[in-house]
N, C-alpha and C positions, 0 to 999 in steps of 0.2 A: 535810810534807816540806819544810826549807829550800833554801837553793839552794846551797849549799855538797854539801849532800848529794846533790842530782841530779848535780851536778859529780863526784862521788865515784863513784857509781854508772855513769860513763859507761865501755861496753863499746866494743871498739875492733877491728876484723877485716878483713882483705884480702876483696875483693871482685872473683874472678874475671871475673863481667859488666862491672862498672865499670872493672877494673884501678885501681884505687886503696883505699887504707884508707876505710873508713868511721867513724864513729864515732858513735853514739846511746846513745840513754837509753831505760828503759820511761818513767819521769816526764815525758818529753817529747816525744813522738814527729812532733810537728813540725820539730823540729831533728835535720840531720846535718851533720857536718863532715865533709869530705873532703880525703884528700891521699896525696904519692907516698908518705910517713914515717908510723908510727905520730903522731908527735909534729905536724904538719904537721892531721893530720886533729884530732888534742887541740884543738890552739890555733884549728882553722878552728871548732869545735863551741863553743867556750868564745865566743868572737867572737861567733859568729852568738845563740847563748844571749842573754849579753847586752845584742843588742841587741833581741832578742824579749821580756826579759825586765820591760819595763815596760808591753807590751800584757799578760800573765799577772796581773801585781800588778794593772791596771786593770779588771781581770774581763773584757775585752775579745774574749777568745777561747772560747771553745764547750768546755766539760768535754764530750768523750766518755765515754759510763758506758763498766760495764763493764772486760773487765781488760786491762793491755797488751799489745800484741800478739805474740805468740811465734811467731817462723818467718817472718813479713811476712804471717800471716793475722791478723787482726780477727775475735774472738769475745763476741760480744754478743748476750745468752740471757738470757730470765726461764725460772726453773728450777718448775714446778709443787711445789706442795705434798708430793702422791703422788711426786715424785720425790727431793724433799728426804727424805722421809719414810725411803726405799730407799736412799737415801746414807748418811744417818744407822745406819740397821739395819745395813747391812757393812760 
């Protein structure tokens, strides 16, 4: 996925806990933009992402395997062949 696609898949939501807007994408969970408006959060994310990009491009960032986060819970697991066959059959 290219840089522009990552930026296009940005999700911006209000955080009651943090009392601000959070901008994040499932394709780069190490960068989160914050702001008092959605626009500020987006700008914050893009600025931070642009600063972080050289590390990604130089492969200095460890790629964490597995699926992207969902509801702030990271799920990484190995599925046994038996389980795979069961899922495929149903």
